[in-house]
mmCIF file of the C-alpha atoms, coordinates in Angstrom:
data_MODEL
# 
_entry.id   MODEL 
# 
loop_
_atom_site.group_PDB 
_atom_site.id 
_atom_site.type_symbol 
_atom_site.label_atom_id 
_atom_site.label_alt_id 
_atom_site.label_comp_id 
_atom_site.label_asym_id 
_atom_site.label_entity_id 
_atom_site.label_seq_id 
_atom_site.pdbx_PDB_ins_code 
_atom_site.Cartn_x 
_atom_site.Cartn_y 
_atom_site.Cartn_z 
_atom_site.occupancy 
_atom_site.B_iso_or_equiv 
_atom_site.pdbx_formal_charge 
_atom_site.auth_seq_id 
_atom_site.auth_comp_id 
_atom_site.auth_asym_id 
_atom_site.auth_atom_id 
_atom_site.pdbx_PDB_model_num 
ATOM 1   C CA . MET A 1 1   ? -5.201  -1.836  -22.373 1.00 0.00 ? 1   MET A CA 1 
ATOM 2   C CA . PRO A 1 2   ? -8.462  -1.653  -20.402 1.00 0.00 ? 2   PRO A CA 1 
ATOM 3   C CA . LYS A 1 3   ? -11.120 0.763   -21.553 1.00 0.00 ? 3   LYS A CA 1 
ATOM 4   C CA . ARG A 1 4   ? -11.034 4.001   -19.544 1.00 0.00 ? 4   ARG A CA 1 
ATOM 5   C CA . GLU A 1 5   ? -14.149 5.064   -17.714 1.00 0.00 ? 5   GLU A CA 1 
ATOM 6   C CA . THR A 1 6   ? -14.852 8.649   -18.633 1.00 0.00 ? 6   THR A CA 1 
ATOM 7   C CA . SER A 1 7   ? -17.538 9.226   -16.026 1.00 0.00 ? 7   SER A CA 1 
ATOM 8   C CA . LEU A 1 8   ? -15.701 8.050   -12.901 1.00 0.00 ? 8   LEU A CA 1 
ATOM 9   C CA . THR A 1 9   ? -15.536 10.784  -10.293 1.00 0.00 ? 9   THR A CA 1 
ATOM 10  C CA . TYR A 1 10  ? -13.224 11.303  -7.343  1.00 0.00 ? 10  TYR A CA 1 
ATOM 11  C CA . ALA A 1 11  ? -16.091 10.655  -4.916  1.00 0.00 ? 11  ALA A CA 1 
ATOM 12  C CA . GLU A 1 12  ? -17.089 7.452   -6.691  1.00 0.00 ? 12  GLU A CA 1 
ATOM 13  C CA . HIS A 1 13  ? -13.576 6.041   -6.811  1.00 0.00 ? 13  HIS A CA 1 
ATOM 14  C CA . LEU A 1 14  ? -13.020 6.709   -3.107  1.00 0.00 ? 14  LEU A CA 1 
ATOM 15  C CA . GLN A 1 15  ? -16.590 5.690   -2.203  1.00 0.00 ? 15  GLN A CA 1 
ATOM 16  C CA . LEU A 1 16  ? -16.859 8.891   -0.193  1.00 0.00 ? 16  LEU A CA 1 
ATOM 17  C CA . GLU A 1 17  ? -20.595 8.676   0.383   1.00 0.00 ? 17  GLU A CA 1 
ATOM 18  C CA . ARG A 1 18  ? -20.132 5.299   2.030   1.00 0.00 ? 18  ARG A CA 1 
ATOM 19  C CA . LEU A 1 19  ? -16.954 6.281   3.883   1.00 0.00 ? 19  LEU A CA 1 
ATOM 20  C CA . LEU A 1 20  ? -18.308 9.560   5.241   1.00 0.00 ? 20  LEU A CA 1 
ATOM 21  C CA . SER A 1 21  ? -21.505 7.929   6.468   1.00 0.00 ? 21  SER A CA 1 
ATOM 22  C CA . CYS A 1 22  ? -19.547 5.698   8.873   1.00 0.00 ? 22  CYS A CA 1 
ATOM 23  C CA . GLN A 1 23  ? -19.170 8.363   11.563  1.00 0.00 ? 23  GLN A CA 1 
ATOM 24  C CA . VAL A 1 24  ? -22.199 7.742   13.759  1.00 0.00 ? 24  VAL A CA 1 
ATOM 25  C CA . ARG A 1 25  ? -22.110 9.341   17.194  1.00 0.00 ? 25  ARG A CA 1 
ATOM 26  C CA . ARG A 1 26  ? -23.646 7.104   19.847  1.00 0.00 ? 26  ARG A CA 1 
ATOM 27  C CA . SER A 1 27  ? -24.049 10.145  22.074  1.00 0.00 ? 27  SER A CA 1 
ATOM 28  C CA . GLU A 1 28  ? -26.428 11.671  19.537  1.00 0.00 ? 28  GLU A CA 1 
ATOM 29  C CA . LYS A 1 29  ? -28.417 8.432   19.274  1.00 0.00 ? 29  LYS A CA 1 
ATOM 30  C CA . HIS A 1 30  ? -28.800 8.478   23.063  1.00 0.00 ? 30  HIS A CA 1 
ATOM 31  C CA . GLY A 1 31  ? -29.940 12.102  23.169  1.00 0.00 ? 31  GLY A CA 1 
ATOM 32  C CA . ARG A 1 32  ? -26.673 13.335  24.721  1.00 0.00 ? 32  ARG A CA 1 
ATOM 33  C CA . PRO A 1 33  ? -24.788 14.838  21.760  1.00 0.00 ? 33  PRO A CA 1 
ATOM 34  C CA . ALA A 1 34  ? -21.080 15.095  22.549  1.00 0.00 ? 34  ALA A CA 1 
ATOM 35  C CA . HIS A 1 35  ? -19.222 17.241  20.024  1.00 0.00 ? 35  HIS A CA 1 
ATOM 36  C CA . ASP A 1 36  ? -15.835 15.572  20.572  1.00 0.00 ? 36  ASP A CA 1 
ATOM 37  C CA . GLU A 1 37  ? -17.165 12.108  19.864  1.00 0.00 ? 37  GLU A CA 1 
ATOM 38  C CA . MET A 1 38  ? -16.880 12.948  16.151  1.00 0.00 ? 38  MET A CA 1 
ATOM 39  C CA . LEU A 1 39  ? -13.176 13.713  16.616  1.00 0.00 ? 39  LEU A CA 1 
ATOM 40  C CA . PHE A 1 40  ? -12.739 10.455  18.530  1.00 0.00 ? 40  PHE A CA 1 
ATOM 41  C CA . ILE A 1 41  ? -14.413 8.453   15.759  1.00 0.00 ? 41  ILE A CA 1 
ATOM 42  C CA . VAL A 1 42  ? -12.569 10.128  12.883  1.00 0.00 ? 42  VAL A CA 1 
ATOM 43  C CA . VAL A 1 43  ? -9.143  9.762   14.521  1.00 0.00 ? 43  VAL A CA 1 
ATOM 44  C CA . HIS A 1 44  ? -9.696  6.095   15.333  1.00 0.00 ? 44  HIS A CA 1 
ATOM 45  C CA . GLN A 1 45  ? -11.127 5.301   11.909  1.00 0.00 ? 45  GLN A CA 1 
ATOM 46  C CA . ALA A 1 46  ? -8.100  7.009   10.364  1.00 0.00 ? 46  ALA A CA 1 
ATOM 47  C CA . TYR A 1 47  ? -5.882  4.791   12.534  1.00 0.00 ? 47  TYR A CA 1 
ATOM 48  C CA . GLU A 1 48  ? -7.670  1.713   11.216  1.00 0.00 ? 48  GLU A CA 1 
ATOM 49  C CA . LEU A 1 49  ? -7.237  2.871   7.608   1.00 0.00 ? 49  LEU A CA 1 
ATOM 50  C CA . TRP A 1 50  ? -3.524  3.417   8.187   1.00 0.00 ? 50  TRP A CA 1 
ATOM 51  C CA . PHE A 1 51  ? -3.249  0.005   9.893   1.00 0.00 ? 51  PHE A CA 1 
ATOM 52  C CA . LYS A 1 52  ? -4.809  -1.458  6.755   1.00 0.00 ? 52  LYS A CA 1 
ATOM 53  C CA . GLN A 1 53  ? -2.150  0.221   4.598   1.00 0.00 ? 53  GLN A CA 1 
ATOM 54  C CA . ILE A 1 54  ? 0.668   -0.927  6.887   1.00 0.00 ? 54  ILE A CA 1 
ATOM 55  C CA . LEU A 1 55  ? -0.592  -4.516  6.727   1.00 0.00 ? 55  LEU A CA 1 
ATOM 56  C CA . PHE A 1 56  ? -0.840  -4.203  2.938   1.00 0.00 ? 56  PHE A CA 1 
ATOM 57  C CA . GLU A 1 57  ? 2.785   -3.020  2.736   1.00 0.00 ? 57  GLU A CA 1 
ATOM 58  C CA . LEU A 1 58  ? 4.010   -5.730  5.100   1.00 0.00 ? 58  LEU A CA 1 
ATOM 59  C CA . GLU A 1 59  ? 2.154   -8.396  3.117   1.00 0.00 ? 59  GLU A CA 1 
ATOM 60  C CA . ARG A 1 60  ? 4.239   -7.514  0.059   1.00 0.00 ? 60  ARG A CA 1 
ATOM 61  C CA . VAL A 1 61  ? 7.445   -7.437  2.118   1.00 0.00 ? 61  VAL A CA 1 
ATOM 62  C CA . GLN A 1 62  ? 6.647   -10.836 3.624   1.00 0.00 ? 62  GLN A CA 1 
ATOM 63  C CA . ALA A 1 63  ? 5.874   -12.264 0.182   1.00 0.00 ? 63  ALA A CA 1 
ATOM 64  C CA . THR A 1 64  ? 9.401   -11.275 -0.865  1.00 0.00 ? 64  THR A CA 1 
ATOM 65  C CA . PHE A 1 65  ? 10.884  -13.231 2.045   1.00 0.00 ? 65  PHE A CA 1 
ATOM 66  C CA . SER A 1 66  ? 8.545   -16.229 1.734   1.00 0.00 ? 66  SER A CA 1 
ATOM 67  C CA . GLY A 1 67  ? 10.585  -18.302 -0.698  1.00 0.00 ? 67  GLY A CA 1 
ATOM 68  C CA . PRO A 1 68  ? 13.743  -20.305 -0.109  1.00 0.00 ? 68  PRO A CA 1 
ATOM 69  C CA . GLU A 1 69  ? 15.826  -17.493 -1.627  1.00 0.00 ? 69  GLU A CA 1 
ATOM 70  C CA . VAL A 1 70  ? 15.360  -13.742 -1.806  1.00 0.00 ? 70  VAL A CA 1 
ATOM 71  C CA . ASP A 1 71  ? 16.056  -12.082 -5.134  1.00 0.00 ? 71  ASP A CA 1 
ATOM 72  C CA . ASP A 1 72  ? 18.398  -9.184  -4.364  1.00 0.00 ? 72  ASP A CA 1 
ATOM 73  C CA . ARG A 1 73  ? 16.636  -7.123  -7.035  1.00 0.00 ? 73  ARG A CA 1 
ATOM 74  C CA . SER A 1 74  ? 13.470  -7.133  -4.908  1.00 0.00 ? 74  SER A CA 1 
ATOM 75  C CA . LEU A 1 75  ? 15.202  -5.595  -1.889  1.00 0.00 ? 75  LEU A CA 1 
ATOM 76  C CA . GLY A 1 76  ? 14.631  -2.079  -3.217  1.00 0.00 ? 76  GLY A CA 1 
ATOM 77  C CA . GLN A 1 77  ? 10.903  -2.732  -3.111  1.00 0.00 ? 77  GLN A CA 1 
ATOM 78  C CA . VAL A 1 78  ? 11.259  -4.066  0.442   1.00 0.00 ? 78  VAL A CA 1 
ATOM 79  C CA . VAL A 1 79  ? 13.129  -0.939  1.534   1.00 0.00 ? 79  VAL A CA 1 
ATOM 80  C CA . GLN A 1 80  ? 10.513  1.245   -0.137  1.00 0.00 ? 80  GLN A CA 1 
ATOM 81  C CA . GLY A 1 81  ? 7.651   -0.603  1.586   1.00 0.00 ? 81  GLY A CA 1 
ATOM 82  C CA . LEU A 1 82  ? 9.295   -0.508  5.002   1.00 0.00 ? 82  LEU A CA 1 
ATOM 83  C CA . GLY A 1 83  ? 10.121  3.172   4.506   1.00 0.00 ? 83  GLY A CA 1 
ATOM 84  C CA . ARG A 1 84  ? 6.459   3.817   3.799   1.00 0.00 ? 84  ARG A CA 1 
ATOM 85  C CA . VAL A 1 85  ? 5.514   1.958   6.988   1.00 0.00 ? 85  VAL A CA 1 
ATOM 86  C CA . VAL A 1 86  ? 7.901   4.175   8.971   1.00 0.00 ? 86  VAL A CA 1 
ATOM 87  C CA . GLU A 1 87  ? 6.331   7.328   7.498   1.00 0.00 ? 87  GLU A CA 1 
ATOM 88  C CA . ILE A 1 88  ? 2.832   6.062   8.306   1.00 0.00 ? 88  ILE A CA 1 
ATOM 89  C CA . GLN A 1 89  ? 3.915   5.345   11.874  1.00 0.00 ? 89  GLN A CA 1 
ATOM 90  C CA . LYS A 1 90  ? 5.181   8.921   12.175  1.00 0.00 ? 90  LYS A CA 1 
ATOM 91  C CA . LEU A 1 91  ? 1.798   10.131  10.981  1.00 0.00 ? 91  LEU A CA 1 
ATOM 92  C CA . LEU A 1 92  ? 0.025   7.889   13.495  1.00 0.00 ? 92  LEU A CA 1 
ATOM 93  C CA . LEU A 1 93  ? 2.040   9.450   16.297  1.00 0.00 ? 93  LEU A CA 1 
ATOM 94  C CA . GLN A 1 94  ? 1.153   12.936  15.059  1.00 0.00 ? 94  GLN A CA 1 
ATOM 95  C CA . GLN A 1 95  ? -2.534  12.023  15.151  1.00 0.00 ? 95  GLN A CA 1 
ATOM 96  C CA . LEU A 1 96  ? -2.201  11.734  18.923  1.00 0.00 ? 96  LEU A CA 1 
ATOM 97  C CA . ASP A 1 97  ? -1.639  15.500  19.022  1.00 0.00 ? 97  ASP A CA 1 
ATOM 98  C CA . VAL A 1 98  ? -5.029  15.993  17.388  1.00 0.00 ? 98  VAL A CA 1 
ATOM 99  C CA . LEU A 1 99  ? -6.713  13.552  19.755  1.00 0.00 ? 99  LEU A CA 1 
ATOM 100 C CA . GLU A 1 100 ? -5.153  15.335  22.728  1.00 0.00 ? 100 GLU A CA 1 
ATOM 101 C CA . THR A 1 101 ? -7.111  18.479  21.827  1.00 0.00 ? 101 THR A CA 1 
ATOM 102 C CA . MET A 1 102 ? -10.018 16.630  23.439  1.00 0.00 ? 102 MET A CA 1 
ATOM 103 C CA . THR A 1 103 ? -9.914  17.025  27.208  1.00 0.00 ? 103 THR A CA 1 
ATOM 104 C CA . PRO A 1 104 ? -10.481 14.087  29.566  1.00 0.00 ? 104 PRO A CA 1 
ATOM 105 C CA . LEU A 1 105 ? -13.755 15.723  30.618  1.00 0.00 ? 105 LEU A CA 1 
ATOM 106 C CA . ASP A 1 106 ? -14.876 15.943  26.995  1.00 0.00 ? 106 ASP A CA 1 
ATOM 107 C CA . PHE A 1 107 ? -14.103 12.237  26.605  1.00 0.00 ? 107 PHE A CA 1 
ATOM 108 C CA . LEU A 1 108 ? -16.170 11.426  29.683  1.00 0.00 ? 108 LEU A CA 1 
ATOM 109 C CA . ASP A 1 109 ? -19.178 13.018  27.954  1.00 0.00 ? 109 ASP A CA 1 
ATOM 110 C CA . PHE A 1 110 ? -19.520 9.855   25.860  1.00 0.00 ? 110 PHE A CA 1 
ATOM 111 C CA . ARG A 1 111 ? -17.109 7.206   27.202  1.00 0.00 ? 111 ARG A CA 1 
ATOM 112 C CA . ASP A 1 112 ? -19.809 5.348   29.124  1.00 0.00 ? 112 ASP A CA 1 
ATOM 113 C CA . LEU A 1 113 ? -21.723 4.872   25.854  1.00 0.00 ? 113 LEU A CA 1 
ATOM 114 C CA . LEU A 1 114 ? -18.776 2.979   24.361  1.00 0.00 ? 114 LEU A CA 1 
ATOM 115 C CA . PHE A 1 115 ? -18.399 0.420   27.161  1.00 0.00 ? 115 PHE A CA 1 
ATOM 116 C CA . PRO A 1 116 ? -17.134 -2.303  26.871  1.00 0.00 ? 116 PRO A CA 1 
ATOM 117 C CA . ALA A 1 117 ? -15.552 -1.369  23.523  1.00 0.00 ? 117 ALA A CA 1 
ATOM 118 C CA . SER A 1 118 ? -11.838 -0.601  23.665  1.00 0.00 ? 118 SER A CA 1 
ATOM 119 C CA . GLY A 1 119 ? -8.961  0.129   21.324  1.00 0.00 ? 119 GLY A CA 1 
ATOM 120 C CA . PHE A 1 120 ? -7.473  -3.121  22.626  1.00 0.00 ? 120 PHE A CA 1 
ATOM 121 C CA . GLN A 1 121 ? -10.053 -4.773  20.360  1.00 0.00 ? 121 GLN A CA 1 
ATOM 122 C CA . SER A 1 122 ? -8.420  -3.458  17.176  1.00 0.00 ? 122 SER A CA 1 
ATOM 123 C CA . VAL A 1 123 ? -7.857  -6.684  15.292  1.00 0.00 ? 123 VAL A CA 1 
ATOM 124 C CA . GLN A 1 124 ? -5.713  -4.899  12.709  1.00 0.00 ? 124 GLN A CA 1 
ATOM 125 C CA . PHE A 1 125 ? -3.372  -3.623  15.417  1.00 0.00 ? 125 PHE A CA 1 
ATOM 126 C CA . ARG A 1 126 ? -3.153  -7.163  16.817  1.00 0.00 ? 126 ARG A CA 1 
ATOM 127 C CA . LEU A 1 127 ? -2.461  -8.507  13.313  1.00 0.00 ? 127 LEU A CA 1 
ATOM 128 C CA . LEU A 1 128 ? 0.275   -5.918  12.919  1.00 0.00 ? 128 LEU A CA 1 
ATOM 129 C CA . GLU A 1 129 ? 1.868   -6.960  16.210  1.00 0.00 ? 129 GLU A CA 1 
ATOM 130 C CA . THR A 1 130 ? 1.704   -10.607 15.140  1.00 0.00 ? 130 THR A CA 1 
ATOM 131 C CA . CYS A 1 131 ? 3.120   -9.878  11.703  1.00 0.00 ? 131 CYS A CA 1 
ATOM 132 C CA . LEU A 1 132 ? 6.073   -8.088  13.283  1.00 0.00 ? 132 LEU A CA 1 
ATOM 133 C CA . GLY A 1 133 ? 6.820   -10.987 15.640  1.00 0.00 ? 133 GLY A CA 1 
ATOM 134 C CA . LEU A 1 134 ? 4.873   -10.592 18.887  1.00 0.00 ? 134 LEU A CA 1 
ATOM 135 C CA . CYS A 1 135 ? 3.748   -14.117 19.743  1.00 0.00 ? 135 CYS A CA 1 
ATOM 136 C CA . ARG A 1 136 ? 0.805   -15.178 21.883  1.00 0.00 ? 136 ARG A CA 1 
ATOM 137 C CA . ALA A 1 137 ? 3.034   -16.402 24.730  1.00 0.00 ? 137 ALA A CA 1 
ATOM 138 C CA . ASP A 1 138 ? 4.564   -12.937 25.111  1.00 0.00 ? 138 ASP A CA 1 
ATOM 139 C CA . ARG A 1 139 ? 1.260   -11.072 25.304  1.00 0.00 ? 139 ARG A CA 1 
ATOM 140 C CA . LEU A 1 140 ? -0.322  -9.776  28.463  1.00 0.00 ? 140 LEU A CA 1 
ATOM 141 C CA . SER A 1 141 ? -3.701  -11.161 29.412  1.00 0.00 ? 141 SER A CA 1 
ATOM 142 C CA . LEU A 1 142 ? -6.672  -8.884  29.989  1.00 0.00 ? 142 LEU A CA 1 
ATOM 143 C CA . ASP A 1 143 ? -8.711  -9.692  33.096  1.00 0.00 ? 143 ASP A CA 1 
ATOM 144 C CA . GLU A 1 144 ? -6.905  -13.056 33.254  1.00 0.00 ? 144 GLU A CA 1 
ATOM 145 C CA . ARG A 1 145 ? -8.251  -13.894 29.789  1.00 0.00 ? 145 ARG A CA 1 
ATOM 146 C CA . PRO A 1 146 ? -6.335  -14.261 26.522  1.00 0.00 ? 146 PRO A CA 1 
ATOM 147 C CA . TYR A 1 147 ? -5.728  -10.993 24.703  1.00 0.00 ? 147 TYR A CA 1 
ATOM 148 C CA . ASP A 1 148 ? -8.185  -11.940 21.953  1.00 0.00 ? 148 ASP A CA 1 
ATOM 149 C CA . ALA A 1 149 ? -11.023 -13.153 24.204  1.00 0.00 ? 149 ALA A CA 1 
ATOM 150 C CA . ARG A 1 150 ? -13.139 -10.049 23.577  1.00 0.00 ? 150 ARG A CA 1 
ATOM 151 C CA . LEU A 1 151 ? -12.875 -10.254 19.809  1.00 0.00 ? 151 LEU A CA 1 
ATOM 152 C CA . ALA A 1 152 ? -15.459 -11.709 17.464  1.00 0.00 ? 152 ALA A CA 1 
ATOM 153 C CA . GLU A 1 153 ? -14.812 -15.323 16.477  1.00 0.00 ? 153 GLU A CA 1 
ATOM 154 C CA . ALA A 1 154 ? -13.978 -14.356 12.881  1.00 0.00 ? 154 ALA A CA 1 
ATOM 155 C CA . ASP A 1 155 ? -11.342 -11.921 14.168  1.00 0.00 ? 155 ASP A CA 1 
ATOM 156 C CA . ARG A 1 156 ? -9.905  -14.517 16.557  1.00 0.00 ? 156 ARG A CA 1 
ATOM 157 C CA . GLN A 1 157 ? -9.604  -16.875 13.598  1.00 0.00 ? 157 GLN A CA 1 
ATOM 158 C CA . ARG A 1 158 ? -7.780  -14.215 11.566  1.00 0.00 ? 158 ARG A CA 1 
ATOM 159 C CA . LEU A 1 159 ? -5.315  -13.864 14.445  1.00 0.00 ? 159 LEU A CA 1 
ATOM 160 C CA . ARG A 1 160 ? -4.835  -17.635 14.755  1.00 0.00 ? 160 ARG A CA 1 
ATOM 161 C CA . ASP A 1 161 ? -4.175  -17.797 11.015  1.00 0.00 ? 161 ASP A CA 1 
ATOM 162 C CA . ALA A 1 162 ? -1.606  -14.987 11.305  1.00 0.00 ? 162 ALA A CA 1 
ATOM 163 C CA . GLU A 1 163 ? 0.037   -16.687 14.299  1.00 0.00 ? 163 GLU A CA 1 
ATOM 164 C CA . ALA A 1 164 ? 0.403   -19.888 12.258  1.00 0.00 ? 164 ALA A CA 1 
ATOM 165 C CA . ARG A 1 165 ? 2.459   -18.079 9.604   1.00 0.00 ? 165 ARG A CA 1 
ATOM 166 C CA . PRO A 1 166 ? 6.078   -16.987 10.019  1.00 0.00 ? 166 PRO A CA 1 
ATOM 167 C CA . SER A 1 167 ? 6.371   -13.407 11.254  1.00 0.00 ? 167 SER A CA 1 
ATOM 168 C CA . LEU A 1 168 ? 8.405   -10.844 9.371   1.00 0.00 ? 168 LEU A CA 1 
ATOM 169 C CA . ALA A 1 169 ? 10.981  -11.091 12.169  1.00 0.00 ? 169 ALA A CA 1 
ATOM 170 C CA . ASP A 1 170 ? 11.187  -14.873 11.605  1.00 0.00 ? 170 ASP A CA 1 
ATOM 171 C CA . GLN A 1 171 ? 11.529  -14.400 7.860   1.00 0.00 ? 171 GLN A CA 1 
ATOM 172 C CA . ILE A 1 172 ? 14.281  -11.808 8.122   1.00 0.00 ? 172 ILE A CA 1 
ATOM 173 C CA . GLU A 1 173 ? 16.178  -13.937 10.636  1.00 0.00 ? 173 GLU A CA 1 
ATOM 174 C CA . SER A 1 174 ? 15.990  -16.916 8.253   1.00 0.00 ? 174 SER A CA 1 
ATOM 175 C CA . TRP A 1 175 ? 17.139  -14.745 5.367   1.00 0.00 ? 175 TRP A CA 1 
ATOM 176 C CA . LEU A 1 176 ? 20.130  -13.446 7.310   1.00 0.00 ? 176 LEU A CA 1 
# 
């Protein structure tokens, strides 16, 4: 049994100092402080954290289906993981209600400072789509460019790697 740390605090374990320093308002840096930019940042960072958890859950589910046979005893864990994903997705939808407390005019107070950044550049969301079975050929192009053209090269490589693996949809179809 590993030795227990007696001095570990909640803040240390969650790295709160680091996490809570990630909300930097560009509007403030540019001398145009926009109050609702903080809400925008927090909501979108929360989305990214939940995407990370969904991908983590799906990784375990996919590992279960990766072999030539699926042990029936592991299906309970699969159901649990997919159930958790469903609950997270419900939470993600509820977060839209919070974001909608920001008016379009409030968003315009700082939107120009974010250009050309866009939620379409969320590599984790794209990985999630790929994991669930959306293939490159079925994606819409943006400005007549591939959907991943505006991503950093490292992120494009992560997507190519994910596209090279069987999707969860492929794995479940093979299992059935």
